[in-house]
PDB file of N, CA, C and O in Angstrom:
ATOM      1  N   MET A   1     -25.613  15.896 122.618  1.00  0.00           N
ATOM      2  CA  MET A   1     -25.703  16.755 123.780  1.00  0.00           C
ATOM      3  C   MET A   1     -25.127  18.147 123.495  1.00  0.00           C
ATOM      4  O   MET A   1     -25.545  19.136 124.097  1.00  0.00           O
ATOM      5  N   GLU A   2     -24.169  18.210 122.575  1.00  0.00           N
ATOM      6  CA  GLU A   2     -23.574  19.523 122.259  1.00  0.00           C
ATOM      7  C   GLU A   2     -24.635  20.467 121.699  1.00  0.00           C
ATOM      8  O   GLU A   2     -24.625  21.659 122.006  1.00  0.00           O
ATOM      9  N   PHE A   3     -25.551  19.945 120.879  1.00  0.00           N
ATOM     10  CA  PHE A   3     -26.617  20.767 120.311  1.00  0.00           C
ATOM     11  C   PHE A   3     -27.567  21.250 121.410  1.00  0.00           C
ATOM     12  O   PHE A   3     -27.942  22.422 121.440  1.00  0.00           O
ATOM     13  N   VAL A   4     -27.953  20.347 122.305  1.00  0.00           N
ATOM     14  CA  VAL A   4     -28.839  20.717 123.413  1.00  0.00           C
ATOM     15  C   VAL A   4     -28.165  21.768 124.286  1.00  0.00           C
ATOM     16  O   VAL A   4     -28.801  22.745 124.682  1.00  0.00           O
ATOM     17  N   GLU A   5     -26.881  21.576 124.589  1.00  0.00           N
ATOM     18  CA  GLU A   5     -26.151  22.539 125.404  1.00  0.00           C
ATOM     19  C   GLU A   5     -26.051  23.898 124.708  1.00  0.00           C
ATOM     20  O   GLU A   5     -26.096  24.935 125.371  1.00  0.00           O
ATOM     21  N   ALA A   6     -25.919  23.902 123.395  1.00  0.00           N
ATOM     22  CA  ALA A   6     -25.854  25.160 122.654  1.00  0.00           C
ATOM     23  C   ALA A   6     -27.181  25.909 122.756  1.00  0.00           C
ATOM     24  O   ALA A   6     -27.193  27.131 122.908  1.00  0.00           O
ATOM     25  N   ILE A   7     -28.288  25.192 122.673  1.00  0.00           N
ATOM     26  CA  ILE A   7     -29.609  25.818 122.805  1.00  0.00           C
ATOM     27  C   ILE A   7     -29.804  26.323 124.231  1.00  0.00           C
ATOM     28  O   ILE A   7     -30.319  27.422 124.436  1.00  0.00           O
ATOM     29  N   GLU A   8     -29.395  25.524 125.216  1.00  0.00           N
ATOM     30  CA  GLU A   8     -29.483  25.972 126.606  1.00  0.00           C
ATOM     31  C   GLU A   8     -28.706  27.277 126.799  1.00  0.00           C
ATOM     32  O   GLU A   8     -29.189  28.212 127.436  1.00  0.00           O
ATOM     33  N   HIS A   9     -27.521  27.321 126.250  1.00  0.00           N
ATOM     34  CA  HIS A   9     -26.672  28.513 126.386  1.00  0.00           C
ATOM     35  C   HIS A   9     -27.352  29.726 125.756  1.00  0.00           C
ATOM     36  O   HIS A   9     -27.380  30.803 126.351  1.00  0.00           O
ATOM     37  N   LYS A  10     -27.893  29.555 124.563  1.00  0.00           N
ATOM     38  CA  LYS A  10     -28.555  30.669 123.867  1.00  0.00           C
ATOM     39  C   LYS A  10     -29.755  31.182 124.652  1.00  0.00           C
ATOM     40  O   LYS A  10     -29.973  32.390 124.744  1.00  0.00           O
ATOM     41  N   LEU A  11     -30.533  30.260 125.218  1.00  0.00           N
ATOM     42  CA  LEU A  11     -31.745  30.655 125.938  1.00  0.00           C
ATOM     43  C   LEU A  11     -31.488  31.034 127.395  1.00  0.00           C
ATOM     44  O   LEU A  11     -32.339  31.644 128.041  1.00  0.00           O
ATOM     45  N   GLY A  12     -30.313  30.670 127.908  1.00  0.00           N
ATOM     46  CA  GLY A  12     -30.033  30.930 129.312  1.00  0.00           C
ATOM     47  C   GLY A  12     -30.878  30.075 130.235  1.00  0.00           C
ATOM     48  O   GLY A  12     -31.195  30.476 131.355  1.00  0.00           O
ATOM     49  N   LYS A  13     -31.242  28.893 129.756  1.00  0.00           N
ATOM     50  CA  LYS A  13     -32.066  27.961 130.533  1.00  0.00           C
ATOM     51  C   LYS A  13     -31.444  26.579 130.465  1.00  0.00           C
ATOM     52  O   LYS A  13     -30.649  26.286 129.572  1.00  0.00           O
ATOM     53  N   VAL A  14     -31.811  25.738 131.409  1.00  0.00           N
ATOM     54  CA  VAL A  14     -31.347  24.352 131.410  1.00  0.00           C
ATOM     55  C   VAL A  14     -32.523  23.454 131.039  1.00  0.00           C
ATOM     56  O   VAL A  14     -33.592  23.540 131.645  1.00  0.00           O
ATOM     57  N   ALA A  15     -32.326  22.607 130.059  1.00  0.00           N
ATOM     58  CA  ALA A  15     -33.380  21.700 129.613  1.00  0.00           C
ATOM     59  C   ALA A  15     -33.637  20.620 130.663  1.00  0.00           C
ATOM     60  O   ALA A  15     -32.721  20.191 131.364  1.00  0.00           O
ATOM     61  N   LYS A  16     -34.876  20.194 130.759  1.00  0.00           N
ATOM     62  CA  LYS A  16     -35.206  19.037 131.589  1.00  0.00           C
ATOM     63  C   LYS A  16     -34.887  17.802 130.756  1.00  0.00           C
ATOM     64  O   LYS A  16     -35.521  17.560 129.728  1.00  0.00           O
ATOM     65  N   LYS A  17     -33.918  17.033 131.193  1.00  0.00           N
ATOM     66  CA  LYS A  17     -33.469  15.878 130.429  1.00  0.00           C
ATOM     67  C   LYS A  17     -33.962  14.595 131.094  1.00  0.00           C
ATOM     68  O   LYS A  17     -33.922  14.464 132.317  1.00  0.00           O
ATOM     69  N   ASN A  18     -34.416  13.674 130.295  1.00  0.00           N
ATOM     70  CA  ASN A  18     -34.862  12.376 130.776  1.00  0.00           C
ATOM     71  C   ASN A  18     -33.953  11.331 130.141  1.00  0.00           C
ATOM     72  O   ASN A  18     -34.220  10.850 129.040  1.00  0.00           O
ATOM     73  N   TYR A  19     -32.882  10.985 130.839  1.00  0.00           N
ATOM     74  CA  TYR A  19     -31.941  10.004 130.309  1.00  0.00           C
ATOM     75  C   TYR A  19     -32.536   8.609 130.440  1.00  0.00           C
ATOM     76  O   TYR A  19     -32.935   8.182 131.524  1.00  0.00           O
ATOM     77  N   MET A  20     -32.585   7.920 129.327  1.00  0.00           N
ATOM     78  CA  MET A  20     -33.125   6.573 129.292  1.00  0.00           C
ATOM     79  C   MET A  20     -31.992   5.582 129.531  1.00  0.00           C
ATOM     80  O   MET A  20     -30.820   5.956 129.536  1.00  0.00           O
ATOM     81  N   ASP A  21     -32.350   4.321 129.727  1.00  0.00           N
ATOM     82  CA  ASP A  21     -31.302   3.319 129.896  1.00  0.00           C
ATOM     83  C   ASP A  21     -30.488   3.182 128.608  1.00  0.00           C
ATOM     84  O   ASP A  21     -30.797   3.824 127.604  1.00  0.00           O
ATOM     85  N   LEU A  22     -29.485   2.372 128.638  1.00  0.00           N
ATOM     86  CA  LEU A  22     -28.557   2.271 127.514  1.00  0.00           C
ATOM     87  C   LEU A  22     -29.129   1.545 126.305  1.00  0.00           C
ATOM     88  O   LEU A  22     -28.486   1.502 125.256  1.00  0.00           O
ATOM     89  N   HIS A  23     -30.309   0.983 126.425  1.00  0.00           N
ATOM     90  CA  HIS A  23     -30.918   0.288 125.295  1.00  0.00           C
ATOM     91  C   HIS A  23     -31.521   1.307 124.333  1.00  0.00           C
ATOM     92  O   HIS A  23     -32.003   2.359 124.751  1.00  0.00           O
ATOM     93  N   LEU A  24     -31.488   0.988 123.053  1.00  0.00           N
ATOM     94  CA  LEU A  24     -32.072   1.889 122.058  1.00  0.00           C
ATOM     95  C   LEU A  24     -33.570   1.998 122.255  1.00  0.00           C
ATOM     96  O   LEU A  24     -34.251   1.014 122.543  1.00  0.00           O
ATOM     97  N   GLN A  25     -34.065   3.201 122.096  1.00  0.00           N
ATOM     98  CA  GLN A  25     -35.495   3.450 122.165  1.00  0.00           C
ATOM     99  C   GLN A  25     -36.059   3.397 120.744  1.00  0.00           C
ATOM    100  O   GLN A  25     -35.296   3.548 119.789  1.00  0.00           O
ATOM    101  N   PRO A  26     -37.367   3.187 120.568  1.00  0.00           N
ATOM    102  CA  PRO A  26     -37.943   3.169 119.228  1.00  0.00           C
ATOM    103  C   PRO A  26     -37.577   4.446 118.467  1.00  0.00           C
ATOM    104  O   PRO A  26     -37.754   5.555 118.972  1.00  0.00           O
ATOM    105  N   GLY A  27     -37.071   4.277 117.263  1.00  0.00           N
ATOM    106  CA  GLY A  27     -36.687   5.407 116.432  1.00  0.00           C
ATOM    107  C   GLY A  27     -35.233   5.817 116.579  1.00  0.00           C
ATOM    108  O   GLY A  27     -34.741   6.623 115.789  1.00  0.00           O
ATOM    109  N   ASP A  28     -34.530   5.280 117.575  1.00  0.00           N
ATOM    110  CA  ASP A  28     -33.111   5.599 117.755  1.00  0.00           C
ATOM    111  C   ASP A  28     -32.276   4.914 116.685  1.00  0.00           C
ATOM    112  O   ASP A  28     -32.610   3.826 116.215  1.00  0.00           O
ATOM    113  N   PHE A  29     -31.193   5.563 116.312  1.00  0.00           N
ATOM    114  CA  PHE A  29     -30.218   4.970 115.405  1.00  0.00           C
ATOM    115  C   PHE A  29     -28.988   4.593 116.221  1.00  0.00           C
ATOM    116  O   PHE A  29     -28.552   5.364 117.075  1.00  0.00           O
ATOM    117  N   PRO A  30     -28.426   3.416 115.965  1.00  0.00           N
ATOM    118  CA  PRO A  30     -27.264   3.003 116.761  1.00  0.00           C
ATOM    119  C   PRO A  30     -26.044   3.884 116.526  1.00  0.00           C
ATOM    120  O   PRO A  30     -25.201   4.029 117.412  1.00  0.00           O
ATOM    121  N   GLU A  31     -25.947   4.464 115.351  1.00  0.00           N
ATOM    122  CA  GLU A  31     -24.790   5.307 115.049  1.00  0.00           C
ATOM    123  C   GLU A  31     -25.160   6.243 113.913  1.00  0.00           C
ATOM    124  O   GLU A  31     -25.846   5.847 112.971  1.00  0.00           O
ATOM    125  N   THR A  32     -24.706   7.478 114.003  1.00  0.00           N
ATOM    126  CA  THR A  32     -24.914   8.436 112.921  1.00  0.00           C
ATOM    127  C   THR A  32     -23.635   9.221 112.699  1.00  0.00           C
ATOM    128  O   THR A  32     -22.816   9.369 113.606  1.00  0.00           O
ATOM    129  N   HIS A  33     -23.477   9.709 111.511  1.00  0.00           N
ATOM    130  CA  HIS A  33     -22.353  10.589 111.200  1.00  0.00           C
ATOM    131  C   HIS A  33     -22.644  11.311 109.896  1.00  0.00           C
ATOM    132  O   HIS A  33     -23.478  10.872 109.104  1.00  0.00           O
ATOM    133  N   ALA A  34     -21.966  12.394 109.684  1.00  0.00           N
ATOM    134  CA  ALA A  34     -22.130  13.164 108.452  1.00  0.00           C
ATOM    135  C   ALA A  34     -20.829  13.101 107.664  1.00  0.00           C
ATOM    136  O   ALA A  34     -19.737  13.212 108.222  1.00  0.00           O
ATOM    137  N   ASN A  35     -20.967  12.925 106.382  1.00  0.00           N
ATOM    138  CA  ASN A  35     -19.801  12.931 105.502  1.00  0.00           C
ATOM    139  C   ASN A  35     -20.141  13.837 104.328  1.00  0.00           C
ATOM    140  O   ASN A  35     -21.000  13.513 103.508  1.00  0.00           O
ATOM    141  N   VAL A  36     -19.459  14.972 104.256  1.00  0.00           N
ATOM    142  CA  VAL A  36     -19.737  15.933 103.193  1.00  0.00           C
ATOM    143  C   VAL A  36     -18.655  15.918 102.123  1.00  0.00           C
ATOM    144  O   VAL A  36     -18.509  16.877 101.364  1.00  0.00           O
ATOM    145  N   TYR A  37     -17.895  14.822 102.066  1.00  0.00           N
ATOM    146  CA  TYR A  37     -16.811  14.746 101.090  1.00  0.00           C
ATOM    147  C   TYR A  37     -17.325  14.942  99.661  1.00  0.00           C
ATOM    148  O   TYR A  37     -16.710  15.671  98.883  1.00  0.00           O
ATOM    149  N   ASP A  38     -18.446  14.300  99.305  1.00  0.00           N
ATOM    150  CA  ASP A  38     -18.971  14.432  97.941  1.00  0.00           C
ATOM    151  C   ASP A  38     -19.309  15.890  97.621  1.00  0.00           C
ATOM    152  O   ASP A  38     -19.051  16.355  96.511  1.00  0.00           O
ATOM    153  N   LEU A  39     -19.877  16.603  98.571  1.00  0.00           N
ATOM    154  CA  LEU A  39     -20.179  18.017  98.342  1.00  0.00           C
ATOM    155  C   LEU A  39     -18.901  18.814  98.132  1.00  0.00           C
ATOM    156  O   LEU A  39     -18.831  19.676  97.256  1.00  0.00           O
ATOM    157  N   TYR A  40     -17.897  18.519  98.939  1.00  0.00           N
ATOM    158  CA  TYR A  40     -16.617  19.212  98.783  1.00  0.00           C
ATOM    159  C   TYR A  40     -16.015  18.910  97.418  1.00  0.00           C
ATOM    160  O   TYR A  40     -15.573  19.817  96.713  1.00  0.00           O
ATOM    161  N   ARG A  41     -15.999  17.639  97.050  1.00  0.00           N
ATOM    162  CA  ARG A  41     -15.412  17.234  95.784  1.00  0.00           C
ATOM    163  C   ARG A  41     -16.177  17.810  94.589  1.00  0.00           C
ATOM    164  O   ARG A  41     -15.564  18.295  93.638  1.00  0.00           O
ATOM    165  N   ASP A  42     -17.505  17.759  94.634  1.00  0.00           N
ATOM    166  CA  ASP A  42     -18.316  18.127  93.475  1.00  0.00           C
ATOM    167  C   ASP A  42     -18.530  19.638  93.329  1.00  0.00           C
ATOM    168  O   ASP A  42     -18.513  20.159  92.214  1.00  0.00           O
ATOM    169  N   ILE A  43     -18.729  20.333  94.433  1.00  0.00           N
ATOM    170  CA  ILE A  43     -19.035  21.768  94.318  1.00  0.00           C
ATOM    171  C   ILE A  43     -18.189  22.631  95.254  1.00  0.00           C
ATOM    172  O   ILE A  43     -18.478  23.812  95.446  1.00  0.00           O
ATOM    173  N   ASP A  44     -17.156  22.046  95.827  1.00  0.00           N
ATOM    174  CA  ASP A  44     -16.230  22.770  96.700  1.00  0.00           C
ATOM    175  C   ASP A  44     -16.933  23.379  97.913  1.00  0.00           C
ATOM    176  O   ASP A  44     -16.591  24.475  98.357  1.00  0.00           O
ATOM    177  N   PHE A  45     -17.935  22.641  98.452  1.00  0.00           N
ATOM    178  CA  PHE A  45     -18.666  23.096  99.637  1.00  0.00           C
ATOM    179  C   PHE A  45     -17.928  22.659 100.886  1.00  0.00           C
ATOM    180  O   PHE A  45     -17.608  21.482 101.046  1.00  0.00           O
ATOM    181  N   LYS A  46     -17.659  23.603 101.767  1.00  0.00           N
ATOM    182  CA  LYS A  46     -17.025  23.310 103.049  1.00  0.00           C
ATOM    183  C   LYS A  46     -17.892  23.905 104.146  1.00  0.00           C
ATOM    184  O   LYS A  46     -17.997  25.128 104.242  1.00  0.00           O
ATOM    185  N   PRO A  47     -18.522  23.067 104.985  1.00  0.00           N
ATOM    186  CA  PRO A  47     -19.353  23.612 106.052  1.00  0.00           C
ATOM    187  C   PRO A  47     -18.528  24.485 106.977  1.00  0.00           C
ATOM    188  O   PRO A  47     -17.395  24.144 107.317  1.00  0.00           O
ATOM    189  N   GLY A  48     -19.089  25.598 107.378  1.00  0.00           N
ATOM    190  CA  GLY A  48     -18.359  26.521 108.233  1.00  0.00           C
ATOM    191  C   GLY A  48     -19.140  27.004 109.433  1.00  0.00           C
ATOM    192  O   GLY A  48     -18.648  27.841 110.191  1.00  0.00           O
ATOM    193  N   THR A  49     -20.354  26.496 109.626  1.00  0.00           N
ATOM    194  CA  THR A  49     -21.192  26.930 110.737  1.00  0.00           C
ATOM    195  C   THR A  49     -20.934  26.038 111.943  1.00  0.00           C
ATOM    196  O   THR A  49     -21.053  24.816 111.854  1.00  0.00           O
ATOM    197  N   THR A  50     -20.584  26.644 113.063  1.00  0.00           N
ATOM    198  CA  THR A  50     -20.401  25.863 114.286  1.00  0.00           C
ATOM    199  C   THR A  50     -21.761  25.459 114.843  1.00  0.00           C
ATOM    200  O   THR A  50     -22.788  26.030 114.474  1.00  0.00           O
ATOM    201  N   ILE A  51     -21.758  24.481 115.724  1.00  0.00           N
ATOM    202  CA  ILE A  51     -23.017  24.068 116.355  1.00  0.00           C
ATOM    203  C   ILE A  51     -23.618  25.230 117.140  1.00  0.00           C
ATOM    204  O   ILE A  51     -24.826  25.456 117.080  1.00  0.00           O
ATOM    205  N   GLN A  52     -22.782  25.973 117.879  1.00  0.00           N
ATOM    206  CA  GLN A  52     -23.309  27.095 118.659  1.00  0.00           C
ATOM    207  C   GLN A  52     -23.915  28.166 117.750  1.00  0.00           C
ATOM    208  O   GLN A  52     -24.995  28.680 118.041  1.00  0.00           O
ATOM    209  N   ASP A  53     -23.236  28.505 116.660  1.00  0.00           N
ATOM    210  CA  ASP A  53     -23.764  29.511 115.737  1.00  0.00           C
ATOM    211  C   ASP A  53     -25.058  29.027 115.094  1.00  0.00           C
ATOM    212  O   ASP A  53     -26.014  29.794 114.978  1.00  0.00           O
ATOM    213  N   GLY A  54     -25.099  27.777 114.681  1.00  0.00           N
ATOM    214  CA  GLY A  54     -26.317  27.228 114.087  1.00  0.00           C
ATOM    215  C   GLY A  54     -27.465  27.210 115.083  1.00  0.00           C
ATOM    216  O   GLY A  54     -28.597  27.545 114.732  1.00  0.00           O
ATOM    217  N   ALA A  55     -27.183  26.820 116.330  1.00  0.00           N
ATOM    218  CA  ALA A  55     -28.222  26.811 117.364  1.00  0.00           C
ATOM    219  C   ALA A  55     -28.711  28.228 117.630  1.00  0.00           C
ATOM    220  O   ALA A  55     -29.914  28.450 117.772  1.00  0.00           O
ATOM    221  N   ASN A  56     -27.792  29.190 117.701  1.00  0.00           N
ATOM    222  CA  ASN A  56     -28.195  30.589 117.910  1.00  0.00           C
ATOM    223  C   ASN A  56     -29.116  31.063 116.800  1.00  0.00           C
ATOM    224  O   ASN A  56     -30.138  31.694 117.068  1.00  0.00           O
ATOM    225  N   ARG A  57     -28.770  30.770 115.576  1.00  0.00           N
ATOM    226  CA  ARG A  57     -29.590  31.205 114.440  1.00  0.00           C
ATOM    227  C   ARG A  57     -30.940  30.500 114.438  1.00  0.00           C
ATOM    228  O   ARG A  57     -31.962  31.107 114.117  1.00  0.00           O
ATOM    229  N   PHE A  58     -30.943  29.213 114.798  1.00  0.00           N
ATOM    230  CA  PHE A  58     -32.202  28.472 114.874  1.00  0.00           C
ATOM    231  C   PHE A  58     -33.114  29.071 115.942  1.00  0.00           C
ATOM    232  O   PHE A  58     -34.292  29.321 115.687  1.00  0.00           O
ATOM    233  N   VAL A  59     -32.571  29.301 117.136  1.00  0.00           N
ATOM    234  CA  VAL A  59     -33.381  29.860 118.227  1.00  0.00           C
ATOM    235  C   VAL A  59     -33.916  31.234 117.842  1.00  0.00           C
ATOM    236  O   VAL A  59     -35.084  31.530 118.095  1.00  0.00           O
ATOM    237  N   ASP A  60     -33.092  32.073 117.241  1.00  0.00           N
ATOM    238  CA  ASP A  60     -33.552  33.389 116.790  1.00  0.00           C
ATOM    239  C   ASP A  60     -34.707  33.252 115.807  1.00  0.00           C
ATOM    240  O   ASP A  60     -35.716  33.947 115.927  1.00  0.00           O
ATOM    241  N   TRP A  61     -34.558  32.349 114.828  1.00  0.00           N
ATOM    242  CA  TRP A  61     -35.616  32.137 113.846  1.00  0.00           C
ATOM    243  C   TRP A  61     -36.876  31.632 114.537  1.00  0.00           C
ATOM    244  O   TRP A  61     -37.966  32.150 114.296  1.00  0.00           O
ATOM    245  N   TYR A  62     -36.735  30.626 115.392  1.00  0.00           N
ATOM    246  CA  TYR A  62     -37.877  30.007 116.054  1.00  0.00           C
ATOM    247  C   TYR A  62     -38.660  31.034 116.868  1.00  0.00           C
ATOM    248  O   TYR A  62     -39.884  31.122 116.762  1.00  0.00           O
ATOM    249  N   LEU A  63     -37.946  31.805 117.675  1.00  0.00           N
ATOM    250  CA  LEU A  63     -38.625  32.806 118.502  1.00  0.00           C
ATOM    251  C   LEU A  63     -39.320  33.878 117.660  1.00  0.00           C
ATOM    252  O   LEU A  63     -40.399  34.346 118.023  1.00  0.00           O
ATOM    253  N   GLU A  64     -38.715  34.263 116.551  1.00  0.00           N
ATOM    254  CA  GLU A  64     -39.339  35.241 115.672  1.00  0.00           C
ATOM    255  C   GLU A  64     -40.564  34.645 114.961  1.00  0.00           C
ATOM    256  O   GLU A  64     -41.609  35.288 114.861  1.00  0.00           O
ATOM    257  N   TYR A  65     -40.420  33.429 114.479  1.00  0.00           N
ATOM    258  CA  TYR A  65     -41.481  32.790 113.706  1.00  0.00           C
ATOM    259  C   TYR A  65     -42.716  32.490 114.585  1.00  0.00           C
ATOM    260  O   TYR A  65     -43.852  32.729 114.174  1.00  0.00           O
ATOM    261  N   TYR A  66     -42.474  31.966 115.794  1.00  0.00           N
ATOM    262  CA  TYR A  66     -43.586  31.576 116.650  1.00  0.00           C
ATOM    263  C   TYR A  66     -43.943  32.631 117.692  1.00  0.00           C
ATOM    264  O   TYR A  66     -44.893  32.452 118.454  1.00  0.00           O
ATOM    265  N   LYS A  67     -43.200  33.715 117.731  1.00  0.00           N
ATOM    266  CA  LYS A  67     -43.437  34.839 118.652  1.00  0.00           C
ATOM    267  C   LYS A  67     -43.812  34.340 120.032  1.00  0.00           C
ATOM    268  O   LYS A  67     -44.047  35.142 120.936  1.00  0.00           O
TER     269      LYS A  67
END
């Protein structure tokens, strides 16, 4: 939801959300997470982009690309 809220904030609009029941829908994953430890260990990569900054950059790209 944080990603959706970041896009809403960037666009100044509220998304139409269709909340489904608590059961998994086809294609849903029960749990996800990111672990970048190997990248940090191997090449000293430390992610530094916030969700809001990434969403802003994505929306800017999308609007420019699809005009």
